[in-house]
PyMOL Python script that loads the backbone (N, CA, C, O; Angstrom):
from pymol import cmd

cmd.read_pdbstr("""\
ATOM      1  N   MET A   1      -5.019 -48.106  -0.390  1.00  0.00           N
ATOM      2  CA  MET A   1      -4.753 -49.264   0.429  1.00  0.00           C
ATOM      3  C   MET A   1      -5.741 -49.366   1.575  1.00  0.00           C
ATOM      4  O   MET A   1      -6.230 -50.453   1.884  1.00  0.00           O
ATOM      5  N   ALA A   2      -6.038 -48.230   2.210  1.00  0.00           N
ATOM      6  CA  ALA A   2      -6.934 -48.264   3.360  1.00  0.00           C
ATOM      7  C   ALA A   2      -8.339 -48.679   2.949  1.00  0.00           C
ATOM      8  O   ALA A   2      -9.023 -49.377   3.698  1.00  0.00           O
ATOM      9  N   VAL A   3      -8.777 -48.255   1.764  1.00  0.00           N
ATOM     10  CA  VAL A   3     -10.104 -48.653   1.289  1.00  0.00           C
ATOM     11  C   VAL A   3     -10.141 -50.165   1.084  1.00  0.00           C
ATOM     12  O   VAL A   3     -11.123 -50.811   1.450  1.00  0.00           O
ATOM     13  N   GLY A   4      -9.096 -50.732   0.510  1.00  0.00           N
ATOM     14  CA  GLY A   4      -9.014 -52.179   0.342  1.00  0.00           C
ATOM     15  C   GLY A   4      -8.987 -52.900   1.676  1.00  0.00           C
ATOM     16  O   GLY A   4      -9.628 -53.938   1.839  1.00  0.00           O
ATOM     17  N   ALA A   5      -8.250 -52.357   2.628  1.00  0.00           N
ATOM     18  CA  ALA A   5      -8.203 -52.948   3.968  1.00  0.00           C
ATOM     19  C   ALA A   5      -9.580 -52.904   4.615  1.00  0.00           C
ATOM     20  O   ALA A   5      -9.998 -53.855   5.274  1.00  0.00           O
ATOM     21  N   LEU A   6     -10.273 -51.802   4.424  1.00  0.00           N
ATOM     22  CA  LEU A   6     -11.616 -51.658   4.976  1.00  0.00           C
ATOM     23  C   LEU A   6     -12.548 -52.721   4.401  1.00  0.00           C
ATOM     24  O   LEU A   6     -13.332 -53.323   5.135  1.00  0.00           O
ATOM     25  N   ARG A   7     -12.467 -52.952   3.107  1.00  0.00           N
ATOM     26  CA  ARG A   7     -13.296 -53.988   2.472  1.00  0.00           C
ATOM     27  C   ARG A   7     -12.930 -55.382   2.996  1.00  0.00           C
ATOM     28  O   ARG A   7     -13.810 -56.199   3.270  1.00  0.00           O
ATOM     29  N   GLY A   8     -11.638 -55.643   3.130  1.00  0.00           N
ATOM     30  CA  GLY A   8     -11.198 -56.936   3.649  1.00  0.00           C
ATOM     31  C   GLY A   8     -11.658 -57.167   5.076  1.00  0.00           C
ATOM     32  O   GLY A   8     -12.077 -58.271   5.424  1.00  0.00           O
ATOM     33  N   LEU A   9     -11.584 -56.141   5.898  1.00  0.00           N
ATOM     34  CA  LEU A   9     -12.047 -56.259   7.280  1.00  0.00           C
ATOM     35  C   LEU A   9     -13.542 -56.537   7.322  1.00  0.00           C
ATOM     36  O   LEU A   9     -14.009 -57.343   8.127  1.00  0.00           O
ATOM     37  N   ASP A  10     -14.289 -55.867   6.452  1.00  0.00           N
ATOM     38  CA  ASP A  10     -15.729 -56.094   6.392  1.00  0.00           C
ATOM     39  C   ASP A  10     -16.029 -57.547   6.019  1.00  0.00           C
ATOM     40  O   ASP A  10     -16.879 -58.186   6.639  1.00  0.00           O
ATOM     41  N   ARG A  11     -15.336 -58.065   5.014  1.00  0.00           N
ATOM     42  CA  ARG A  11     -15.536 -59.465   4.598  1.00  0.00           C
ATOM     43  C   ARG A  11     -15.166 -60.442   5.712  1.00  0.00           C
ATOM     44  O   ARG A  11     -15.757 -61.516   5.827  1.00  0.00           O
ATOM     45  N   ALA A  12     -14.183 -60.064   6.531  1.00  0.00           N
ATOM     46  CA  ALA A  12     -13.740 -60.933   7.625  1.00  0.00           C
ATOM     47  C   ALA A  12     -14.609 -60.796   8.872  1.00  0.00           C
ATOM     48  O   ALA A  12     -14.389 -61.486   9.867  1.00  0.00           O
ATOM     49  N   GLY A  13     -15.598 -59.900   8.814  1.00  0.00           N
ATOM     50  CA  GLY A  13     -16.485 -59.725   9.951  1.00  0.00           C
ATOM     51  C   GLY A  13     -15.928 -58.844  11.048  1.00  0.00           C
ATOM     52  O   GLY A  13     -16.429 -58.861  12.173  1.00  0.00           O
ATOM     53  N   VAL A  14     -14.896 -58.071  10.736  1.00  0.00           N
ATOM     54  CA  VAL A  14     -14.303 -57.159  11.716  1.00  0.00           C
ATOM     55  C   VAL A  14     -15.065 -55.840  11.648  1.00  0.00           C
ATOM     56  O   VAL A  14     -15.156 -55.223  10.587  1.00  0.00           O
ATOM     57  N   ALA A  15     -15.608 -55.413  12.778  1.00  0.00           N
ATOM     58  CA  ALA A  15     -16.383 -54.178  12.827  1.00  0.00           C
ATOM     59  C   ALA A  15     -15.453 -52.971  12.874  1.00  0.00           C
ATOM     60  O   ALA A  15     -14.556 -52.887  13.714  1.00  0.00           O
ATOM     61  N   VAL A  16     -15.687 -52.047  11.959  1.00  0.00           N
ATOM     62  CA  VAL A  16     -14.931 -50.792  11.925  1.00  0.00           C
ATOM     63  C   VAL A  16     -15.937 -49.674  12.133  1.00  0.00           C
ATOM     64  O   VAL A  16     -16.864 -49.561  11.329  1.00  0.00           O
ATOM     65  N   PRO A  17     -15.816 -48.840  13.160  1.00  0.00           N
ATOM     66  CA  PRO A  17     -14.704 -48.680  14.072  1.00  0.00           C
ATOM     67  C   PRO A  17     -14.826 -49.454  15.375  1.00  0.00           C
ATOM     68  O   PRO A  17     -14.037 -49.217  16.290  1.00  0.00           O
ATOM     69  N   GLY A  18     -15.774 -50.362  15.498  1.00  0.00           N
ATOM     70  CA  GLY A  18     -15.962 -51.080  16.759  1.00  0.00           C
ATOM     71  C   GLY A  18     -14.780 -51.918  17.193  1.00  0.00           C
ATOM     72  O   GLY A  18     -14.250 -51.715  18.286  1.00  0.00           O
ATOM     73  N   ASP A  19     -14.351 -52.863  16.354  1.00  0.00           N
ATOM     74  CA  ASP A  19     -13.230 -53.742  16.688  1.00  0.00           C
ATOM     75  C   ASP A  19     -11.885 -53.128  16.327  1.00  0.00           C
ATOM     76  O   ASP A  19     -10.880 -53.379  16.991  1.00  0.00           O
ATOM     77  N   MET A  20     -11.874 -52.336  15.288  1.00  0.00           N
ATOM     78  CA  MET A  20     -10.631 -51.742  14.788  1.00  0.00           C
ATOM     79  C   MET A  20     -10.967 -50.401  14.147  1.00  0.00           C
ATOM     80  O   MET A  20     -12.033 -50.231  13.555  1.00  0.00           O
ATOM     81  N   GLN A  21     -10.051 -49.459  14.272  1.00  0.00           N
ATOM     82  CA  GLN A  21     -10.211 -48.175  13.608  1.00  0.00           C
ATOM     83  C   GLN A  21      -9.209 -48.099  12.468  1.00  0.00           C
ATOM     84  O   GLN A  21      -8.119 -48.664  12.552  1.00  0.00           O
ATOM     85  N   ILE A  22      -9.579 -47.401  11.404  1.00  0.00           N
ATOM     86  CA  ILE A  22      -8.697 -47.322  10.248  1.00  0.00           C
ATOM     87  C   ILE A  22      -8.712 -45.899   9.687  1.00  0.00           C
ATOM     88  O   ILE A  22      -9.758 -45.257   9.588  1.00  0.00           O
ATOM     89  N   VAL A  23      -7.517 -45.429   9.323  1.00  0.00           N
ATOM     90  CA  VAL A  23      -7.344 -44.087   8.765  1.00  0.00           C
ATOM     91  C   VAL A  23      -6.529 -44.211   7.488  1.00  0.00           C
ATOM     92  O   VAL A  23      -5.502 -44.890   7.460  1.00  0.00           O
ATOM     93  N   GLY A  24      -6.987 -43.557   6.444  1.00  0.00           N
ATOM     94  CA  GLY A  24      -6.258 -43.532   5.182  1.00  0.00           C
ATOM     95  C   GLY A  24      -5.475 -42.245   5.036  1.00  0.00           C
ATOM     96  O   GLY A  24      -5.498 -41.383   5.915  1.00  0.00           O
ATOM     97  N   TYR A  25      -4.784 -42.123   3.919  1.00  0.00           N
ATOM     98  CA  TYR A  25      -3.973 -40.942   3.656  1.00  0.00           C
ATOM     99  C   TYR A  25      -4.248 -40.457   2.245  1.00  0.00           C
ATOM    100  O   TYR A  25      -4.234 -41.249   1.302  1.00  0.00           O
ATOM    101  N   SER A  26      -4.491 -39.200   2.094  1.00  0.00           N
ATOM    102  CA  SER A  26      -4.628 -38.441   0.848  1.00  0.00           C
ATOM    103  C   SER A  26      -6.054 -38.052   0.514  1.00  0.00           C
ATOM    104  O   SER A  26      -6.253 -37.242  -0.392  1.00  0.00           O
ATOM    105  N   ASP A  27      -7.051 -38.581   1.190  1.00  0.00           N
ATOM    106  CA  ASP A  27      -8.440 -38.149   1.025  1.00  0.00           C
ATOM    107  C   ASP A  27      -8.909 -38.171  -0.428  1.00  0.00           C
ATOM    108  O   ASP A  27      -9.468 -37.188  -0.914  1.00  0.00           O
ATOM    109  N   VAL A  28      -8.688 -39.269  -1.112  1.00  0.00           N
ATOM    110  CA  VAL A  28      -9.150 -39.423  -2.493  1.00  0.00           C
ATOM    111  C   VAL A  28     -10.654 -39.704  -2.504  1.00  0.00           C
ATOM    112  O   VAL A  28     -11.237 -39.999  -1.461  1.00  0.00           O
ATOM    113  N   SER A  29     -11.278 -39.615  -3.670  1.00  0.00           N
ATOM    114  CA  SER A  29     -12.730 -39.786  -3.764  1.00  0.00           C
ATOM    115  C   SER A  29     -13.184 -41.167  -3.284  1.00  0.00           C
ATOM    116  O   SER A  29     -14.274 -41.295  -2.727  1.00  0.00           O
ATOM    117  N   ALA A  30     -12.368 -42.196  -3.491  1.00  0.00           N
ATOM    118  CA  ALA A  30     -12.727 -43.537  -3.014  1.00  0.00           C
ATOM    119  C   ALA A  30     -12.835 -43.558  -1.493  1.00  0.00           C
ATOM    120  O   ALA A  30     -13.675 -44.269  -0.941  1.00  0.00           O
ATOM    121  N   ALA A  31     -11.997 -42.790  -0.816  1.00  0.00           N
ATOM    122  CA  ALA A  31     -12.056 -42.717   0.647  1.00  0.00           C
ATOM    123  C   ALA A  31     -13.346 -42.040   1.088  1.00  0.00           C
ATOM    124  O   ALA A  31     -13.983 -42.460   2.053  1.00  0.00           O
ATOM    125  N   GLU A  32     -13.718 -40.996   0.377  1.00  0.00           N
ATOM    126  CA  GLU A  32     -14.968 -40.303   0.702  1.00  0.00           C
ATOM    127  C   GLU A  32     -16.157 -41.237   0.495  1.00  0.00           C
ATOM    128  O   GLU A  32     -17.050 -41.298   1.339  1.00  0.00           O
ATOM    129  N   ALA A  33     -16.174 -41.960  -0.614  1.00  0.00           N
ATOM    130  CA  ALA A  33     -17.271 -42.883  -0.904  1.00  0.00           C
ATOM    131  C   ALA A  33     -17.360 -43.996   0.138  1.00  0.00           C
ATOM    132  O   ALA A  33     -18.454 -44.461   0.457  1.00  0.00           O
ATOM    133  N   ALA A  34     -16.219 -44.424   0.667  1.00  0.00           N
ATOM    134  CA  ALA A  34     -16.190 -45.492   1.675  1.00  0.00           C
ATOM    135  C   ALA A  34     -16.373 -44.956   3.091  1.00  0.00           C
ATOM    136  O   ALA A  34     -16.344 -45.726   4.052  1.00  0.00           O
ATOM    137  N   HIS A  35     -16.560 -43.643   3.231  1.00  0.00           N
ATOM    138  CA  HIS A  35     -16.714 -42.993   4.541  1.00  0.00           C
ATOM    139  C   HIS A  35     -15.499 -43.235   5.429  1.00  0.00           C
ATOM    140  O   HIS A  35     -15.626 -43.404   6.641  1.00  0.00           O
ATOM    141  N   LEU A  36     -14.326 -43.249   4.814  1.00  0.00           N
ATOM    142  CA  LEU A  36     -13.064 -43.532   5.487  1.00  0.00           C
ATOM    143  C   LEU A  36     -12.462 -42.255   6.068  1.00  0.00           C
ATOM    144  O   LEU A  36     -12.321 -41.257   5.360  1.00  0.00           O
ATOM    145  N   THR A  37     -12.114 -42.280   7.330  1.00  0.00           N
ATOM    146  CA  THR A  37     -11.381 -41.171   7.926  1.00  0.00           C
ATOM    147  C   THR A  37     -10.018 -41.092   7.250  1.00  0.00           C
ATOM    148  O   THR A  37      -9.345 -42.109   7.086  1.00  0.00           O
ATOM    149  N   THR A  38      -9.609 -39.885   6.857  1.00  0.00           N
ATOM    150  CA  THR A  38      -8.346 -39.750   6.138  1.00  0.00           C
ATOM    151  C   THR A  38      -7.572 -38.515   6.566  1.00  0.00           C
ATOM    152  O   THR A  38      -8.115 -37.587   7.165  1.00  0.00           O
ATOM    153  N   VAL A  39      -6.301 -38.533   6.243  1.00  0.00           N
ATOM    154  CA  VAL A  39      -5.457 -37.348   6.372  1.00  0.00           C
ATOM    155  C   VAL A  39      -5.492 -36.665   5.011  1.00  0.00           C
ATOM    156  O   VAL A  39      -5.102 -37.251   4.002  1.00  0.00           O
ATOM    157  N   HIS A  40      -5.959 -35.429   4.992  1.00  0.00           N
ATOM    158  CA  HIS A  40      -6.071 -34.675   3.741  1.00  0.00           C
ATOM    159  C   HIS A  40      -4.818 -33.840   3.530  1.00  0.00           C
ATOM    160  O   HIS A  40      -4.378 -33.115   4.421  1.00  0.00           O
ATOM    161  N   VAL A  41      -4.261 -33.953   2.354  1.00  0.00           N
ATOM    162  CA  VAL A  41      -3.123 -33.122   1.953  1.00  0.00           C
ATOM    163  C   VAL A  41      -3.599 -32.279   0.778  1.00  0.00           C
ATOM    164  O   VAL A  41      -4.048 -32.832  -0.226  1.00  0.00           O
ATOM    165  N   PRO A  42      -3.513 -30.957   0.877  1.00  0.00           N
ATOM    166  CA  PRO A  42      -3.972 -30.102  -0.223  1.00  0.00           C
ATOM    167  C   PRO A  42      -3.046 -30.220  -1.437  1.00  0.00           C
ATOM    168  O   PRO A  42      -2.091 -29.456  -1.580  1.00  0.00           O
ATOM    169  N   ARG A  43      -3.344 -31.184  -2.302  1.00  0.00           N
ATOM    170  CA  ARG A  43      -2.460 -31.507  -3.430  1.00  0.00           C
ATOM    171  C   ARG A  43      -2.298 -30.357  -4.417  1.00  0.00           C
ATOM    172  O   ARG A  43      -1.200 -30.146  -4.933  1.00  0.00           O
ATOM    173  N   ARG A  44      -3.356 -29.616  -4.690  1.00  0.00           N
ATOM    174  CA  ARG A  44      -3.221 -28.486  -5.627  1.00  0.00           C
ATOM    175  C   ARG A  44      -2.263 -27.442  -5.074  1.00  0.00           C
ATOM    176  O   ARG A  44      -1.395 -26.932  -5.781  1.00  0.00           O
ATOM    177  N   ARG A  45      -2.440 -27.139  -3.808  1.00  0.00           N
ATOM    178  CA  ARG A  45      -1.551 -26.155  -3.179  1.00  0.00           C
ATOM    179  C   ARG A  45      -0.109 -26.649  -3.198  1.00  0.00           C
ATOM    180  O   ARG A  45       0.813 -25.878  -3.462  1.00  0.00           O
ATOM    181  N   LEU A  46       0.078 -27.911  -2.924  1.00  0.00           N
ATOM    182  CA  LEU A  46       1.407 -28.507  -2.951  1.00  0.00           C
ATOM    183  C   LEU A  46       2.001 -28.428  -4.359  1.00  0.00           C
ATOM    184  O   LEU A  46       3.172 -28.086  -4.526  1.00  0.00           O
ATOM    185  N   GLY A  47       1.193 -28.744  -5.364  1.00  0.00           N
ATOM    186  CA  GLY A  47       1.661 -28.690  -6.748  1.00  0.00           C
ATOM    187  C   GLY A  47       2.037 -27.287  -7.183  1.00  0.00           C
ATOM    188  O   GLY A  47       3.066 -27.088  -7.829  1.00  0.00           O
ATOM    189  N   ARG A  48       1.200 -26.305  -6.830  1.00  0.00           N
ATOM    190  CA  ARG A  48       1.512 -24.906  -7.183  1.00  0.00           C
ATOM    191  C   ARG A  48       2.817 -24.467  -6.539  1.00  0.00           C
ATOM    192  O   ARG A  48       3.659 -23.837  -7.179  1.00  0.00           O
ATOM    193  N   HIS A  49       2.970 -24.804  -5.278  1.00  0.00           N
ATOM    194  CA  HIS A  49       4.184 -24.402  -4.577  1.00  0.00           C
ATOM    195  C   HIS A  49       5.407 -25.094  -5.182  1.00  0.00           C
ATOM    196  O   HIS A  49       6.454 -24.467  -5.346  1.00  0.00           O
ATOM    197  N   ALA A  50       5.282 -26.366  -5.509  1.00  0.00           N
ATOM    198  CA  ALA A  50       6.406 -27.099  -6.106  1.00  0.00           C
ATOM    199  C   ALA A  50       6.799 -26.498  -7.450  1.00  0.00           C
ATOM    200  O   ALA A  50       7.986 -26.398  -7.759  1.00  0.00           O
ATOM    201  N   ALA A  51       5.814 -26.096  -8.253  1.00  0.00           N
ATOM    202  CA  ALA A  51       6.110 -25.485  -9.553  1.00  0.00           C
ATOM    203  C   ALA A  51       6.828 -24.148  -9.374  1.00  0.00           C
ATOM    204  O   ALA A  51       7.803 -23.863 -10.069  1.00  0.00           O
ATOM    205  N   ARG A  52       6.343 -23.333  -8.440  1.00  0.00           N
ATOM    206  CA  ARG A  52       7.008 -22.041  -8.170  1.00  0.00           C
ATOM    207  C   ARG A  52       8.430 -22.265  -7.680  1.00  0.00           C
ATOM    208  O   ARG A  52       9.359 -21.579  -8.107  1.00  0.00           O
ATOM    209  N   LEU A  53       8.592 -23.212  -6.796  1.00  0.00           N
ATOM    210  CA  LEU A  53       9.910 -23.506  -6.247  1.00  0.00           C
ATOM    211  C   LEU A  53      10.860 -23.994  -7.338  1.00  0.00           C
ATOM    212  O   LEU A  53      12.018 -23.579  -7.384  1.00  0.00           O
ATOM    213  N   ALA A  54      10.376 -24.870  -8.211  1.00  0.00           N
ATOM    214  CA  ALA A  54      11.212 -25.362  -9.314  1.00  0.00           C
ATOM    215  C   ALA A  54      11.647 -24.215 -10.217  1.00  0.00           C
ATOM    216  O   ALA A  54      12.791 -24.175 -10.670  1.00  0.00           O
ATOM    217  N   ALA A  55      10.737 -23.283 -10.478  1.00  0.00           N
ATOM    218  CA  ALA A  55      11.079 -22.125 -11.311  1.00  0.00           C
ATOM    219  C   ALA A  55      12.140 -21.270 -10.630  1.00  0.00           C
ATOM    220  O   ALA A  55      13.104 -20.853 -11.272  1.00  0.00           O
ATOM    221  N   HIS A  56      11.975 -21.006  -9.345  1.00  0.00           N
ATOM    222  CA  HIS A  56      12.967 -20.198  -8.615  1.00  0.00           C
ATOM    223  C   HIS A  56      14.331 -20.882  -8.595  1.00  0.00           C
ATOM    224  O   HIS A  56      15.361 -20.221  -8.723  1.00  0.00           O
ATOM    225  N   LEU A  57      14.337 -22.196  -8.436  1.00  0.00           N
ATOM    226  CA  LEU A  57      15.605 -22.928  -8.467  1.00  0.00           C
ATOM    227  C   LEU A  57      16.235 -22.851  -9.857  1.00  0.00           C
ATOM    228  O   LEU A  57      17.443 -22.654  -9.982  1.00  0.00           O
ATOM    229  N   ALA A  58      15.425 -23.005 -10.892  1.00  0.00           N
ATOM    230  CA  ALA A  58      15.936 -22.962 -12.270  1.00  0.00           C
ATOM    231  C   ALA A  58      16.491 -21.586 -12.621  1.00  0.00           C
ATOM    232  O   ALA A  58      17.466 -21.478 -13.365  1.00  0.00           O
ATOM    233  N   TRP A  59      15.873 -20.539 -12.089  1.00  0.00           N
ATOM    234  CA  TRP A  59      16.314 -19.172 -12.380  1.00  0.00           C
ATOM    235  C   TRP A  59      17.446 -18.717 -11.461  1.00  0.00           C
ATOM    236  O   TRP A  59      17.939 -17.595 -11.581  1.00  0.00           O
ATOM    237  N   GLY A  60      17.851 -19.591 -10.546  1.00  0.00           N
ATOM    238  CA  GLY A  60      18.928 -19.237  -9.630  1.00  0.00           C
ATOM    239  C   GLY A  60      18.503 -18.300  -8.521  1.00  0.00           C
ATOM    240  O   GLY A  60      19.347 -17.669  -7.885  1.00  0.00           O
ATOM    241  N   GLU A  61      17.198 -18.199  -8.279  1.00  0.00           N
ATOM    242  CA  GLU A  61      16.679 -17.298  -7.244  1.00  0.00           C
ATOM    243  C   GLU A  61      16.544 -17.988  -5.887  1.00  0.00           C
ATOM    244  O   GLU A  61      16.159 -17.357  -4.903  1.00  0.00           O
ATOM    245  N   ALA A  62      16.855 -19.259  -5.836  1.00  0.00           N
ATOM    246  CA  ALA A  62      16.771 -20.012  -4.583  1.00  0.00           C
ATOM    247  C   ALA A  62      17.811 -21.120  -4.638  1.00  0.00           C
ATOM    248  O   ALA A  62      18.260 -21.521  -5.712  1.00  0.00           O
ATOM    249  N   GLU A  63      18.183 -21.604  -3.466  1.00  0.00           N
ATOM    250  CA  GLU A  63      19.146 -22.700  -3.380  1.00  0.00           C
ATOM    251  C   GLU A  63      18.523 -23.872  -2.640  1.00  0.00           C
ATOM    252  O   GLU A  63      17.787 -23.696  -1.669  1.00  0.00           O
ATOM    253  N   ALA A  64      18.829 -25.056  -3.114  1.00  0.00           N
ATOM    254  CA  ALA A  64      18.349 -26.263  -2.437  1.00  0.00           C
ATOM    255  C   ALA A  64      19.295 -26.571  -1.284  1.00  0.00           C
ATOM    256  O   ALA A  64      20.464 -26.204  -1.396  1.00  0.00           O
ATOM    257  N   PRO A  65      18.915 -27.184  -0.229  1.00  0.00           N
ATOM    258  CA  PRO A  65      17.561 -27.658   0.010  1.00  0.00           C
ATOM    259  C   PRO A  65      16.680 -26.552   0.579  1.00  0.00           C
ATOM    260  O   PRO A  65      17.153 -25.670   1.296  1.00  0.00           O
ATOM    261  N   ILE A  66      15.441 -26.610   0.260  1.00  0.00           N
ATOM    262  CA  ILE A  66      14.447 -25.674   0.775  1.00  0.00           C
ATOM    263  C   ILE A  66      13.423 -26.498   1.538  1.00  0.00           C
ATOM    264  O   ILE A  66      12.938 -27.515   1.043  1.00  0.00           O
ATOM    265  N   HIS A  67      13.104 -26.062   2.721  1.00  0.00           N
ATOM    266  CA  HIS A  67      12.139 -26.778   3.548  1.00  0.00           C
ATOM    267  C   HIS A  67      10.859 -25.963   3.621  1.00  0.00           C
ATOM    268  O   HIS A  67      10.887 -24.760   3.883  1.00  0.00           O
ATOM    269  N   TRP A  68       9.765 -26.616   3.392  1.00  0.00           N
ATOM    270  CA  TRP A  68       8.461 -25.967   3.438  1.00  0.00           C
ATOM    271  C   TRP A  68       7.497 -26.939   4.083  1.00  0.00           C
ATOM    272  O   TRP A  68       7.472 -28.117   3.727  1.00  0.00           O
ATOM    273  N   THR A  69       6.719 -26.474   5.005  1.00  0.00           N
ATOM    274  CA  THR A  69       5.775 -27.333   5.702  1.00  0.00           C
ATOM    275  C   THR A  69       4.368 -27.047   5.206  1.00  0.00           C
ATOM    276  O   THR A  69       3.911 -25.904   5.213  1.00  0.00           O
ATOM    277  N   LEU A  70       3.705 -28.081   4.785  1.00  0.00           N
ATOM    278  CA  LEU A  70       2.318 -27.986   4.356  1.00  0.00           C
ATOM    279  C   LEU A  70       1.492 -28.776   5.361  1.00  0.00           C
ATOM    280  O   LEU A  70       1.499 -30.006   5.336  1.00  0.00           O
ATOM    281  N   PRO A  71       0.784 -28.084   6.242  1.00  0.00           N
ATOM    282  CA  PRO A  71       0.083 -28.807   7.298  1.00  0.00           C
ATOM    283  C   PRO A  71      -1.090 -29.623   6.752  1.00  0.00           C
ATOM    284  O   PRO A  71      -1.924 -29.100   6.013  1.00  0.00           O
ATOM    285  N   PRO A  72      -1.151 -30.897   7.116  1.00  0.00           N
ATOM    286  CA  PRO A  72      -2.282 -31.731   6.714  1.00  0.00           C
ATOM    287  C   PRO A  72      -3.465 -31.480   7.643  1.00  0.00           C
ATOM    288  O   PRO A  72      -3.328 -30.805   8.663  1.00  0.00           O
ATOM    289  N   SER A  73      -4.606 -32.015   7.293  1.00  0.00           N
ATOM    290  CA  SER A  73      -5.765 -31.939   8.179  1.00  0.00           C
ATOM    291  C   SER A  73      -6.426 -33.312   8.230  1.00  0.00           C
ATOM    292  O   SER A  73      -6.333 -34.099   7.288  1.00  0.00           O
ATOM    293  N   LEU A  74      -7.078 -33.575   9.320  1.00  0.00           N
ATOM    294  CA  LEU A  74      -7.754 -34.853   9.507  1.00  0.00           C
ATOM    295  C   LEU A  74      -9.217 -34.706   9.102  1.00  0.00           C
ATOM    296  O   LEU A  74      -9.916 -33.824   9.600  1.00  0.00           O
ATOM    297  N   VAL A  75      -9.672 -35.559   8.209  1.00  0.00           N
ATOM    298  CA  VAL A  75     -11.070 -35.574   7.779  1.00  0.00           C
ATOM    299  C   VAL A  75     -11.723 -36.767   8.471  1.00  0.00           C
ATOM    300  O   VAL A  75     -11.521 -37.917   8.081  1.00  0.00           O
ATOM    301  N   ILE A  76     -12.499 -36.476   9.493  1.00  0.00           N
ATOM    302  CA  ILE A  76     -13.092 -37.537  10.305  1.00  0.00           C
ATOM    303  C   ILE A  76     -14.393 -38.006   9.661  1.00  0.00           C
ATOM    304  O   ILE A  76     -15.310 -37.226   9.408  1.00  0.00           O
ATOM    305  N   ARG A  77     -14.432 -39.308   9.409  1.00  0.00           N
ATOM    306  CA  ARG A  77     -15.638 -39.916   8.845  1.00  0.00           C
ATOM    307  C   ARG A  77     -16.044 -41.087   9.745  1.00  0.00           C
ATOM    308  O   ARG A  77     -15.959 -40.984  10.968  1.00  0.00           O
ATOM    309  N   ASP A  78     -16.478 -42.186   9.153  1.00  0.00           N
ATOM    310  CA  ASP A  78     -17.097 -43.262   9.939  1.00  0.00           C
ATOM    311  C   ASP A  78     -16.167 -44.373  10.401  1.00  0.00           C
ATOM    312  O   ASP A  78     -16.632 -45.306  11.055  1.00  0.00           O
ATOM    313  N   THR A  79     -14.879 -44.319  10.095  1.00  0.00           N
ATOM    314  CA  THR A  79     -13.999 -45.442  10.431  1.00  0.00           C
ATOM    315  C   THR A  79     -13.171 -45.207  11.692  1.00  0.00           C
ATOM    316  O   THR A  79     -12.287 -45.999  12.020  1.00  0.00           O
ATOM    317  N   THR A  80     -13.459 -44.124  12.388  1.00  0.00           N
ATOM    318  CA  THR A  80     -12.802 -43.854  13.670  1.00  0.00           C
ATOM    319  C   THR A  80     -13.851 -43.376  14.661  1.00  0.00           C
ATOM    320  O   THR A  80     -14.951 -42.972  14.286  1.00  0.00           O
ATOM    321  N   ARG A  81     -13.488 -43.430  15.912  1.00  0.00           N
ATOM    322  CA  ARG A  81     -14.361 -42.944  16.981  1.00  0.00           C
ATOM    323  C   ARG A  81     -13.480 -42.484  18.124  1.00  0.00           C
ATOM    324  O   ARG A  81     -12.313 -42.867  18.193  1.00  0.00           O
ATOM    325  N   PRO A  82     -14.012 -41.669  19.025  1.00  0.00           N
ATOM    326  CA  PRO A  82     -13.215 -41.261  20.180  1.00  0.00           C
ATOM    327  C   PRO A  82     -12.858 -42.473  21.038  1.00  0.00           C
ATOM    328  O   PRO A  82     -13.655 -43.399  21.185  1.00  0.00           O
ATOM    329  N   LEU A  83     -11.666 -42.453  21.594  1.00  0.00           N
ATOM    330  CA  LEU A  83     -11.255 -43.519  22.502  1.00  0.00           C
ATOM    331  C   LEU A  83     -12.018 -43.401  23.805  1.00  0.00           C
ATOM    332  O   LEU A  83     -12.402 -42.303  24.209  1.00  0.00           O
ATOM    333  N   LYS A  84     -12.235 -44.520  24.457  1.00  0.00           N
ATOM    334  CA  LYS A  84     -12.933 -44.498  25.740  1.00  0.00           C
ATOM    335  C   LYS A  84     -12.167 -43.630  26.718  1.00  0.00           C
ATOM    336  O   LYS A  84     -10.940 -43.692  26.797  1.00  0.00           O
ATOM    337  N   GLY A  85     -12.906 -42.821  27.463  1.00  0.00           N
ATOM    338  CA  GLY A  85     -12.287 -41.967  28.464  1.00  0.00           C
ATOM    339  C   GLY A  85     -11.808 -40.631  27.936  1.00  0.00           C
ATOM    340  O   GLY A  85     -11.227 -39.849  28.688  1.00  0.00           O
ATOM    341  N   THR A  86     -12.040 -40.345  26.646  1.00  0.00           N
ATOM    342  CA  THR A  86     -11.655 -39.038  26.106  1.00  0.00           C
ATOM    343  C   THR A  86     -12.907 -38.219  25.864  1.00  0.00           C
ATOM    344  O   THR A  86     -13.965 -38.765  25.552  1.00  0.00           O
ATOM    345  N   PRO A  87     -12.786 -36.907  26.007  1.00  0.00           N
ATOM    346  CA  PRO A  87     -13.982 -36.054  25.804  1.00  0.00           C
ATOM    347  C   PRO A  87     -14.435 -36.025  24.359  1.00  0.00           C
ATOM    348  O   PRO A  87     -15.417 -35.360  24.033  1.00  0.00           O
TER     349      PRO A  87
END
""", "prot")
cmd.dss("prot")
cmd.show_as("cartoon", "prot")
cmd.util.cbc("prot")
cmd.orient("prot")
């Protein structure tokens, strides 16, 4: 969605990141090609953990609900810039 929004803003003459900043989510290859700043979620790690968790639940070795935090990271590219007055 963010890549499409970026293209639409470009067609409308909106400067990114000058007039507007845009951030996508999931860091897919299209985001990289568009130089889009994104939130990266390590999908392989998430998938491995989900598979292990499903197995433990199926074997009765764990009980739902289980909470697990997978910290995302920000991949800064060309669609964002520091705000004025910030270091």
